[in-house]
Backbone atoms as SQL, in Angstrom:
CREATE TABLE atoms (id INTEGER PRIMARY KEY, chain TEXT, resi INTEGER, resn TEXT, atom TEXT, x REAL, y REAL, z REAL);
INSERT INTO atoms VALUES
  (1, 'A', 1, 'UNK', 'N', 11.917, 0.042, -13.772),
  (2, 'A', 1, 'UNK', 'CA', 10.861, 0.504, -12.882),
  (3, 'A', 1, 'UNK', 'C', 10.358, -0.650, -12.041),
  (4, 'A', 2, 'UNK', 'N', 9.991, -0.324, -10.821),
  (5, 'A', 2, 'UNK', 'CA', 9.460, -1.309, -9.905),
  (6, 'A', 2, 'UNK', 'C', 8.150, -0.856, -9.345),
  (7, 'A', 3, 'UNK', 'N', 7.315, -1.815, -8.964),
  (8, 'A', 3, 'UNK', 'CA', 6.090, -1.533, -8.228),
  (9, 'A', 3, 'UNK', 'C', 6.156, -2.220, -6.924),
  (10, 'A', 4, 'UNK', 'N', 5.913, -1.465, -5.858),
  (11, 'A', 4, 'UNK', 'CA', 5.789, -2.021, -4.516),
  (12, 'A', 4, 'UNK', 'C', 4.279, -2.154, -4.277),
  (13, 'A', 5, 'UNK', 'N', 3.772, -3.373, -4.241),
  (14, 'A', 5, 'UNK', 'CA', 2.334, -3.604, -4.154),
  (15, 'A', 5, 'UNK', 'C', 1.990, -4.052, -2.739),
  (16, 'A', 6, 'UNK', 'N', 1.009, -3.379, -2.148),
  (17, 'A', 6, 'UNK', 'CA', 0.525, -3.755, -0.809),
  (18, 'A', 6, 'UNK', 'C', -0.954, -4.115, -0.970),
  (19, 'A', 7, 'UNK', 'N', -1.327, -5.346, -0.658),
  (20, 'A', 7, 'UNK', 'CA', -2.696, -5.811, -0.707),
  (21, 'A', 7, 'UNK', 'C', -3.184, -5.938, 0.714),
  (22, 'A', 8, 'UNK', 'N', -4.328, -5.267, 0.989),
  (23, 'A', 8, 'UNK', 'CA', -4.858, -5.179, 2.317),
  (24, 'A', 8, 'UNK', 'C', -6.326, -5.598, 2.371),
  (25, 'A', 9, 'UNK', 'N', -6.664, -6.448, 3.323),
  (26, 'A', 9, 'UNK', 'CA', -8.073, -6.764, 3.585),
  (27, 'A', 9, 'UNK', 'C', -8.415, -6.090, 4.908),
  (28, 'A', 10, 'UNK', 'N', -9.383, -5.177, 4.853),
  (29, 'A', 10, 'UNK', 'CA', -9.782, -4.406, 6.049),
  (30, 'A', 10, 'UNK', 'C', -11.177, -4.793, 6.471),
  (31, 'A', 11, 'UNK', 'N', -11.366, -4.934, 7.782),
  (32, 'A', 11, 'UNK', 'CA', -12.650, -5.273, 8.322),
  (33, 'A', 11, 'UNK', 'C', -13.696, -4.146, 8.047),
  (34, 'A', 12, 'UNK', 'N', -14.920, -4.555, 7.808),
  (35, 'A', 12, 'UNK', 'CA', -15.989, -3.615, 7.527),
  (36, 'A', 12, 'UNK', 'C', -16.177, -2.590, 8.645),
  (37, 'A', 13, 'UNK', 'N', -15.972, -3.022, 9.889),
  (38, 'A', 13, 'UNK', 'CA', -16.210, -2.141, 11.058),
  (39, 'A', 13, 'UNK', 'C', -15.337, -0.888, 11.092),
  (40, 'A', 14, 'UNK', 'N', -14.172, -0.919, 10.469),
  (41, 'A', 14, 'UNK', 'CA', -13.306, 0.256, 10.435),
  (42, 'A', 14, 'UNK', 'C', -13.004, 0.726, 9.000),
  (43, 'A', 15, 'UNK', 'N', -13.702, 0.151, 8.061),
  (44, 'A', 15, 'UNK', 'CA', -13.444, 0.396, 6.657),
  (45, 'A', 15, 'UNK', 'C', -13.445, 1.896, 6.315),
  (46, 'A', 16, 'UNK', 'N', -14.487, 2.587, 6.646),
  (47, 'A', 16, 'UNK', 'CA', -14.616, 3.980, 6.195),
  (48, 'A', 16, 'UNK', 'C', -13.491, 4.883, 6.805),
  (49, 'A', 17, 'UNK', 'N', -13.229, 4.656, 8.108),
  (50, 'A', 17, 'UNK', 'CA', -12.126, 5.423, 8.758),
  (51, 'A', 17, 'UNK', 'C', -10.799, 5.099, 8.103),
  (52, 'A', 18, 'UNK', 'N', -10.570, 3.796, 7.871),
  (53, 'A', 18, 'UNK', 'CA', -9.305, 3.358, 7.264),
  (54, 'A', 18, 'UNK', 'C', -9.114, 3.956, 5.854),
  (55, 'A', 19, 'UNK', 'N', -10.204, 3.888, 5.029),
  (56, 'A', 19, 'UNK', 'CA', -10.134, 4.364, 3.660),
  (57, 'A', 19, 'UNK', 'C', -9.795, 5.858, 3.605),
  (58, 'A', 20, 'UNK', 'N', -10.421, 6.641, 4.505),
  (59, 'A', 20, 'UNK', 'CA', -10.139, 8.050, 4.601),
  (60, 'A', 20, 'UNK', 'C', -8.673, 8.291, 4.996),
  (61, 'A', 21, 'UNK', 'N', -8.222, 7.533, 5.992),
  (62, 'A', 21, 'UNK', 'CA', -6.814, 7.640, 6.450),
  (63, 'A', 21, 'UNK', 'C', -5.852, 7.317, 5.327),
  (64, 'A', 22, 'UNK', 'N', -6.170, 6.257, 4.553),
  (65, 'A', 22, 'UNK', 'CA', -5.275, 5.878, 3.463),
  (66, 'A', 22, 'UNK', 'C', -5.193, 7.028, 2.440),
  (67, 'A', 23, 'UNK', 'N', -6.327, 7.598, 2.039),
  (68, 'A', 23, 'UNK', 'CA', -6.342, 8.618, 1.002),
  (69, 'A', 23, 'UNK', 'C', -5.800, 9.933, 1.460),
  (70, 'A', 24, 'UNK', 'N', -6.069, 10.319, 2.695),
  (71, 'A', 24, 'UNK', 'CA', -5.691, 11.638, 3.161),
  (72, 'A', 24, 'UNK', 'C', -4.347, 11.667, 3.916),
  (73, 'A', 25, 'UNK', 'N', -3.907, 10.511, 4.466),
  (74, 'A', 25, 'UNK', 'CA', -2.670, 10.515, 5.248),
  (75, 'A', 25, 'UNK', 'C', -1.618, 9.532, 4.718),
  (76, 'A', 26, 'UNK', 'N', -1.967, 8.249, 4.728),
  (77, 'A', 26, 'UNK', 'CA', -0.920, 7.267, 4.454),
  (78, 'A', 26, 'UNK', 'C', -0.323, 7.338, 3.089),
  (79, 'A', 27, 'UNK', 'N', -1.165, 7.346, 2.023),
  (80, 'A', 27, 'UNK', 'CA', -0.624, 7.434, 0.655),
  (81, 'A', 27, 'UNK', 'C', 0.145, 8.719, 0.437),
  (82, 'A', 28, 'UNK', 'N', -0.378, 9.877, 0.913),
  (83, 'A', 28, 'UNK', 'CA', 0.468, 11.099, 0.738),
  (84, 'A', 28, 'UNK', 'C', 1.783, 11.001, 1.530),
  (85, 'A', 29, 'UNK', 'N', 1.776, 10.343, 2.687),
  (86, 'A', 29, 'UNK', 'CA', 3.028, 10.193, 3.448),
  (87, 'A', 29, 'UNK', 'C', 4.020, 9.284, 2.702),
  (88, 'A', 30, 'UNK', 'N', 3.473, 8.230, 2.013),
  (89, 'A', 30, 'UNK', 'CA', 4.331, 7.368, 1.233),
  (90, 'A', 30, 'UNK', 'C', 4.981, 8.150, 0.100),
  (91, 'A', 31, 'UNK', 'N', 4.178, 8.989, -0.603),
  (92, 'A', 31, 'UNK', 'CA', 4.690, 9.758, -1.723),
  (93, 'A', 31, 'UNK', 'C', 5.679, 10.848, -1.253),
  (94, 'A', 32, 'UNK', 'N', 5.435, 11.359, -0.021),
  (95, 'A', 32, 'UNK', 'CA', 6.288, 12.407, 0.569),
  (96, 'A', 32, 'UNK', 'C', 7.688, 11.901, 0.871),
  (97, 'A', 33, 'UNK', 'N', 7.873, 10.580, 0.892),
  (98, 'A', 33, 'UNK', 'CA', 9.242, 10.060, 1.124),
  (99, 'A', 33, 'UNK', 'C', 10.178, 10.390, -0.055),
  (100, 'A', 34, 'UNK', 'N', 9.588, 10.693, -1.216),
  (101, 'A', 34, 'UNK', 'CA', 10.356, 10.975, -2.398),
  (102, 'A', 34, 'UNK', 'C', 10.841, 9.737, -3.128),
  (103, 'A', 35, 'UNK', 'N', 10.429, 8.582, -2.625),
  (104, 'A', 35, 'UNK', 'CA', 10.883, 7.334, -3.200),
  (105, 'A', 35, 'UNK', 'C', 9.920, 6.691, -4.218),
  (106, 'A', 36, 'UNK', 'N', 8.734, 7.277, -4.309),
  (107, 'A', 36, 'UNK', 'CA', 7.717, 6.758, -5.210),
  (108, 'A', 36, 'UNK', 'C', 7.220, 7.883, -6.100),
  (109, 'A', 37, 'UNK', 'N', 7.045, 7.558, -7.377),
  (110, 'A', 37, 'UNK', 'CA', 6.576, 8.596, -8.301),
  (111, 'A', 37, 'UNK', 'C', 5.040, 8.721, -8.400),
  (112, 'A', 38, 'UNK', 'N', 4.363, 7.597, -8.076),
  (113, 'A', 38, 'UNK', 'CA', 2.934, 7.642, -8.080),
  (114, 'A', 38, 'UNK', 'C', 2.386, 6.480, -7.270),
  (115, 'A', 39, 'UNK', 'N', 1.095, 6.591, -6.965),
  (116, 'A', 39, 'UNK', 'CA', 0.400, 5.498, -6.252),
  (117, 'A', 39, 'UNK', 'C', -0.956, 5.279, -6.916),
  (118, 'A', 40, 'UNK', 'N', -1.321, 4.004, -7.046),
  (119, 'A', 40, 'UNK', 'CA', -2.557, 3.612, -7.644),
  (120, 'A', 40, 'UNK', 'C', -3.281, 2.709, -6.634),
  (121, 'A', 41, 'UNK', 'N', -4.479, 3.142, -6.182),
  (122, 'A', 41, 'UNK', 'CA', -5.228, 2.343, -5.229),
  (123, 'A', 41, 'UNK', 'C', -6.431, 1.727, -5.974),
  (124, 'A', 42, 'UNK', 'N', -6.528, 0.404, -5.868),
  (125, 'A', 42, 'UNK', 'CA', -7.644, -0.295, -6.517),
  (126, 'A', 42, 'UNK', 'C', -8.387, -1.150, -5.529),
  (127, 'A', 43, 'UNK', 'N', -9.651, -1.363, -5.774),
  (128, 'A', 43, 'UNK', 'CA', -10.442, -2.229, -4.959),
  (129, 'A', 43, 'UNK', 'C', -10.532, -3.584, -5.640),
  (130, 'A', 44, 'UNK', 'N', -10.241, -4.647, -4.877),
  (131, 'A', 44, 'UNK', 'CA', -10.320, -6.003, -5.419),
  (132, 'A', 44, 'UNK', 'C', -11.775, -6.424, -5.452),
  (133, 'A', 45, 'UNK', 'N', -12.272, -6.860, -6.594),
  (134, 'A', 45, 'UNK', 'CA', -13.673, -7.115, -6.774),
  (135, 'A', 45, 'UNK', 'C', -14.106, -8.571, -6.466),
  (136, 'A', 46, 'UNK', 'N', -13.173, -9.350, -5.976),
  (137, 'A', 46, 'UNK', 'CA', -13.508, -10.721, -5.556),
  (138, 'A', 46, 'UNK', 'C', -13.865, -10.716, -4.089),
  (139, 'A', 47, 'UNK', 'N', -14.958, -11.338, -3.716),
  (140, 'A', 47, 'UNK', 'CA', -15.359, -11.380, -2.308),
  (141, 'A', 47, 'UNK', 'C', -14.542, -12.453, -1.589),
  (142, 'A', 48, 'UNK', 'N', -13.969, -12.053, -0.446),
  (143, 'A', 48, 'UNK', 'CA', -13.153, -12.940, 0.347),
  (144, 'A', 48, 'UNK', 'C', -14.036, -13.759, 1.316),
  (145, 'A', 49, 'UNK', 'N', -13.698, -14.991, 1.536),
  (146, 'A', 49, 'UNK', 'CA', -14.420, -15.783, 2.476),
  (147, 'A', 49, 'UNK', 'C', -14.345, -15.238, 3.882),
  (148, 'A', 50, 'UNK', 'N', -13.238, -14.594, 4.193),
  (149, 'A', 50, 'UNK', 'CA', -13.043, -14.036, 5.562),
  (150, 'A', 50, 'UNK', 'C', -13.804, -12.737, 5.741),
  (151, 'A', 51, 'UNK', 'N', -14.461, -12.253, 4.671),
  (152, 'A', 51, 'UNK', 'CA', -15.193, -11.008, 4.795),
  (153, 'A', 51, 'UNK', 'C', -14.298, -9.812, 4.553),
  (154, 'A', 52, 'UNK', 'N', -14.753, -8.648, 4.965),
  (155, 'A', 52, 'UNK', 'CA', -13.994, -7.431, 4.782),
  (156, 'A', 52, 'UNK', 'C', -13.934, -6.979, 3.334),
  (157, 'A', 53, 'UNK', 'N', -13.136, -5.939, 3.128),
  (158, 'A', 53, 'UNK', 'CA', -12.959, -5.394, 1.776),
  (159, 'A', 53, 'UNK', 'C', -11.466, -5.404, 1.470),
  (160, 'A', 54, 'UNK', 'N', -11.115, -5.797, 0.235),
  (161, 'A', 54, 'UNK', 'CA', -9.713, -5.881, -0.128),
  (162, 'A', 54, 'UNK', 'C', -9.315, -4.855, -1.119),
  (163, 'A', 55, 'UNK', 'N', -8.141, -4.265, -0.917),
  (164, 'A', 55, 'UNK', 'CA', -7.586, -3.251, -1.787),
  (165, 'A', 55, 'UNK', 'C', -6.159, -3.622, -2.119),
  (166, 'A', 56, 'UNK', 'N', -5.751, -3.108, -3.285),
  (167, 'A', 56, 'UNK', 'CA', -4.333, -3.212, -3.740),
  (168, 'A', 56, 'UNK', 'C', -3.831, -1.786, -3.966),
  (169, 'A', 57, 'UNK', 'N', -2.699, -1.458, -3.330),
  (170, 'A', 57, 'UNK', 'CA', -2.111, -0.137, -3.536),
  (171, 'A', 57, 'UNK', 'C', -0.753, -0.376, -4.188),
  (172, 'A', 58, 'UNK', 'N', -0.571, 0.227, -5.346),
  (173, 'A', 58, 'UNK', 'CA', 0.665, 0.011, -6.126),
  (174, 'A', 58, 'UNK', 'C', 1.457, 1.331, -6.160),
  (175, 'A', 59, 'UNK', 'N', 2.633, 1.262, -5.562),
  (176, 'A', 59, 'UNK', 'CA', 3.549, 2.422, -5.522),
  (177, 'A', 59, 'UNK', 'C', 4.665, 2.212, -6.556),
  (178, 'A', 60, 'UNK', 'N', 4.810, 3.104, -7.491),
  (179, 'A', 60, 'UNK', 'CA', 5.849, 3.023, -8.549),
  (180, 'A', 60, 'UNK', 'C', 7.139, 3.675, -8.089),
  (181, 'A', 61, 'UNK', 'N', 8.229, 2.958, -8.274),
  (182, 'A', 61, 'UNK', 'CA', 9.547, 3.495, -7.888),
  (183, 'A', 61, 'UNK', 'C', 10.550, 3.227, -9.042),
  (184, 'A', 62, 'UNK', 'N', 11.629, 3.959, -9.034),
  (185, 'A', 62, 'UNK', 'CA', 12.592, 3.862, -10.158),
  (186, 'A', 62, 'UNK', 'C', 13.533, 2.657, -10.100),
  (187, 'A', 63, 'UNK', 'N', 13.794, 2.100, -8.946),
  (188, 'A', 63, 'UNK', 'CA', 14.743, 0.999, -8.863),
  (189, 'A', 63, 'UNK', 'C', 14.579, 0.167, -7.618),
  (190, 'A', 64, 'UNK', 'N', 15.208, -0.983, -7.630),
  (191, 'A', 64, 'UNK', 'CA', 15.262, -1.864, -6.452),
  (192, 'A', 64, 'UNK', 'C', 16.021, -1.160, -5.355),
  (193, 'A', 65, 'UNK', 'N', 17.090, -0.417, -5.714),
  (194, 'A', 65, 'UNK', 'CA', 17.867, 0.311, -4.687),
  (195, 'A', 65, 'UNK', 'C', 16.989, 1.313, -3.947),
  (196, 'A', 66, 'UNK', 'N', 16.187, 2.069, -4.664),
  (197, 'A', 66, 'UNK', 'CA', 15.291, 3.048, -4.018),
  (198, 'A', 66, 'UNK', 'C', 14.312, 2.349, -3.110),
  (199, 'A', 67, 'UNK', 'N', 13.766, 1.213, -3.552),
  (200, 'A', 67, 'UNK', 'CA', 12.842, 0.444, -2.766),
  (201, 'A', 67, 'UNK', 'C', 13.527, -0.059, -1.467),
  (202, 'A', 68, 'UNK', 'N', 14.789, -0.488, -1.567),
  (203, 'A', 68, 'UNK', 'CA', 15.544, -0.952, -0.400),
  (204, 'A', 68, 'UNK', 'C', 15.738, 0.227, 0.569),
  (205, 'A', 69, 'UNK', 'N', 16.002, 1.386, 0.023),
  (206, 'A', 69, 'UNK', 'CA', 16.145, 2.619, 0.868),
  (207, 'A', 69, 'UNK', 'C', 14.825, 2.882, 1.633),
  (208, 'A', 70, 'UNK', 'N', 13.727, 2.695, 0.960),
  (209, 'A', 70, 'UNK', 'CA', 12.436, 2.896, 1.618),
  (210, 'A', 70, 'UNK', 'C', 12.294, 1.958, 2.783),
  (211, 'A', 71, 'UNK', 'N', 12.621, 0.648, 2.578),
  (212, 'A', 71, 'UNK', 'CA', 12.487, -0.321, 3.662),
  (213, 'A', 71, 'UNK', 'C', 13.331, 0.082, 4.874),
  (214, 'A', 72, 'UNK', 'N', 14.529, 0.589, 4.651),
  (215, 'A', 72, 'UNK', 'CA', 15.412, 0.980, 5.769),
  (216, 'A', 72, 'UNK', 'C', 15.016, 2.320, 6.417),
  (217, 'A', 73, 'UNK', 'N', 14.769, 3.322, 5.579),
  (218, 'A', 73, 'UNK', 'CA', 14.568, 4.678, 6.090),
  (219, 'A', 73, 'UNK', 'C', 13.164, 5.049, 6.453),
  (220, 'A', 74, 'UNK', 'N', 12.178, 4.454, 5.826),
  (221, 'A', 74, 'UNK', 'CA', 10.799, 4.934, 5.971),
  (222, 'A', 74, 'UNK', 'C', 9.734, 3.898, 6.427),
  (223, 'A', 75, 'UNK', 'N', 9.944, 2.638, 6.026),
  (224, 'A', 75, 'UNK', 'CA', 8.929, 1.631, 6.280),
  (225, 'A', 75, 'UNK', 'C', 8.587, 1.462, 7.779),
  (226, 'A', 76, 'UNK', 'N', 9.592, 1.409, 8.659),
  (227, 'A', 76, 'UNK', 'CA', 9.203, 1.155, 10.080),
  (228, 'A', 76, 'UNK', 'C', 8.239, 2.225, 10.609),
  (229, 'A', 77, 'UNK', 'N', 8.484, 3.484, 10.318),
  (230, 'A', 77, 'UNK', 'CA', 7.587, 4.522, 10.836),
  (231, 'A', 77, 'UNK', 'C', 6.224, 4.492, 10.153),
  (232, 'A', 78, 'UNK', 'N', 6.193, 4.351, 8.843),
  (233, 'A', 78, 'UNK', 'CA', 4.955, 4.309, 8.126),
  (234, 'A', 78, 'UNK', 'C', 4.101, 3.107, 8.509),
  (235, 'A', 79, 'UNK', 'N', 4.723, 1.975, 8.727),
  (236, 'A', 79, 'UNK', 'CA', 3.962, 0.790, 9.140),
  (237, 'A', 79, 'UNK', 'C', 3.447, 0.938, 10.572),
  (238, 'A', 80, 'UNK', 'N', 4.247, 1.630, 11.394),
  (239, 'A', 80, 'UNK', 'CA', 3.787, 1.857, 12.826),
  (240, 'A', 80, 'UNK', 'C', 2.594, 2.771, 12.847),
  (241, 'A', 81, 'UNK', 'N', 2.484, 3.707, 11.891),
  (242, 'A', 81, 'UNK', 'CA', 1.333, 4.567, 11.842),
  (243, 'A', 81, 'UNK', 'C', 0.038, 3.800, 11.605),
  (244, 'A', 82, 'UNK', 'N', 0.152, 2.647, 11.030),
  (245, 'A', 82, 'UNK', 'CA', -1.050, 1.807, 10.739),
  (246, 'A', 82, 'UNK', 'C', -1.492, 1.020, 11.990),
  (247, 'A', 83, 'UNK', 'N', -0.733, 1.068, 13.031),
  (248, 'A', 83, 'UNK', 'CA', -1.036, 0.297, 14.274),
  (249, 'A', 83, 'UNK', 'C', -2.394, 0.665, 14.858),
  (250, 'A', 84, 'UNK', 'N', -2.896, 1.835, 14.566),
  (251, 'A', 84, 'UNK', 'CA', -4.206, 2.245, 15.049),
  (252, 'A', 84, 'UNK', 'C', -5.320, 1.299, 14.529),
  (253, 'A', 85, 'UNK', 'N', -5.027, 0.606, 13.447),
  (254, 'A', 85, 'UNK', 'CA', -5.972, -0.344, 12.866),
  (255, 'A', 85, 'UNK', 'C', -5.576, -1.799, 13.152),
  (256, 'A', 86, 'UNK', 'N', -4.617, -1.975, 14.053),
  (257, 'A', 86, 'UNK', 'CA', -4.115, -3.312, 14.386),
  (258, 'A', 86, 'UNK', 'C', -5.223, -4.245, 14.750),
  (259, 'A', 87, 'UNK', 'N', -5.169, -5.467, 14.220),
  (260, 'A', 87, 'UNK', 'CA', -6.207, -6.464, 14.479),
  (261, 'A', 87, 'UNK', 'C', -7.396, -6.378, 13.555),
  (262, 'A', 88, 'UNK', 'N', -7.465, -5.307, 12.762),
  (263, 'A', 88, 'UNK', 'CA', -8.586, -5.097, 11.860),
  (264, 'A', 88, 'UNK', 'C', -8.216, -5.256, 10.406),
  (265, 'A', 89, 'UNK', 'N', -6.972, -5.634, 10.127),
  (266, 'A', 89, 'UNK', 'CA', -6.581, -5.800, 8.751),
  (267, 'A', 89, 'UNK', 'C', -5.513, -6.858, 8.589),
  (268, 'A', 90, 'UNK', 'N', -5.413, -7.392, 7.378),
  (269, 'A', 90, 'UNK', 'CA', -4.357, -8.292, 7.052),
  (270, 'A', 90, 'UNK', 'C', -3.714, -7.727, 5.760),
  (271, 'A', 91, 'UNK', 'N', -2.371, -7.679, 5.736),
  (272, 'A', 91, 'UNK', 'CA', -1.704, -7.125, 4.572),
  (273, 'A', 91, 'UNK', 'C', -0.573, -8.007, 4.091),
  (274, 'A', 92, 'UNK', 'N', -0.397, -8.077, 2.822),
  (275, 'A', 92, 'UNK', 'CA', 0.828, -8.723, 2.303),
  (276, 'A', 92, 'UNK', 'C', 1.393, -7.849, 1.204),
  (277, 'A', 93, 'UNK', 'N', 2.722, -7.915, 1.114),
  (278, 'A', 93, 'UNK', 'CA', 3.453, -7.064, 0.201),
  (279, 'A', 93, 'UNK', 'C', 4.190, -7.820, -0.863),
  (280, 'A', 94, 'UNK', 'N', 4.234, -7.335, -2.070),
  (281, 'A', 94, 'UNK', 'CA', 4.961, -7.968, -3.170),
  (282, 'A', 94, 'UNK', 'C', 5.728, -6.875, -3.898),
  (283, 'A', 95, 'UNK', 'N', 6.815, -7.281, -4.516),
  (284, 'A', 95, 'UNK', 'CA', 7.591, -6.405, -5.392),
  (285, 'A', 95, 'UNK', 'C', 7.433, -6.896, -6.839),
  (286, 'A', 96, 'UNK', 'N', 7.165, -5.988, -7.686),
  (287, 'A', 96, 'UNK', 'CA', 6.965, -6.294, -9.126),
  (288, 'A', 96, 'UNK', 'C', 7.971, -5.518, -9.945),
  (289, 'A', 97, 'UNK', 'N', 8.532, -6.132, -10.936),
  (290, 'A', 97, 'UNK', 'CA', 9.427, -5.457, -11.850),
  (291, 'A', 97, 'UNK', 'C', 8.679, -5.226, -13.167),
  (292, 'A', 98, 'UNK', 'N', 8.617, -3.976, -13.652),
  (293, 'A', 98, 'UNK', 'CA', 7.961, -3.715, -14.897),
  (294, 'A', 98, 'UNK', 'C', 8.854, -4.166, -16.035),
  (295, 'A', 99, 'UNK', 'N', 8.339, -5.040, -16.856),
  (296, 'A', 99, 'UNK', 'CA', 9.082, -5.573, -18.025),
  (297, 'A', 99, 'UNK', 'C', 8.765, -4.777, -19.280),
  (298, 'A', 100, 'UNK', 'N', 7.495, -4.475, -19.484),
  (299, 'A', 100, 'UNK', 'CA', 7.092, -3.661, -20.599),
  (300, 'A', 100, 'UNK', 'C', 5.830, -2.963, -20.297),
  (301, 'A', 101, 'UNK', 'N', 5.612, -1.844, -20.952),
  (302, 'A', 101, 'UNK', 'CA', 4.391, -1.061, -20.785),
  (303, 'A', 101, 'UNK', 'C', 3.928, -0.603, -22.149),
  (304, 'A', 102, 'UNK', 'N', 2.661, -0.787, -22.453),
  (305, 'A', 102, 'UNK', 'CA', 2.134, -0.412, -23.749),
  (306, 'A', 102, 'UNK', 'C', 0.913, 0.452, -23.550),
  (307, 'A', 103, 'UNK', 'N', 0.667, 1.364, -24.440),
  (308, 'A', 103, 'UNK', 'CA', -0.501, 2.259, -24.365),
  (309, 'A', 103, 'UNK', 'C', -1.238, 2.214, -25.648);
């Protein structure tokens, strides 16, 4: 299993609109690709010097191959949809491989 993690710092001026868009449109669109089994959105509780609010969204997928398919088939359109917030956020993406999970 893999996690595709996107960490985003969003400016306060568009925060509420962006958060609603993430919950009602973007995350459902990501899941609708069929390449992710779930999404977990968390708020980072450390205050950034640059201001804004930081979130981490973790999308779980079954394999590196599926994640590569997402990059080719879906990422360009879904990233373009975020252009409405261009200049108001900074994002970085990481890939994580799940080694073990305990409950």
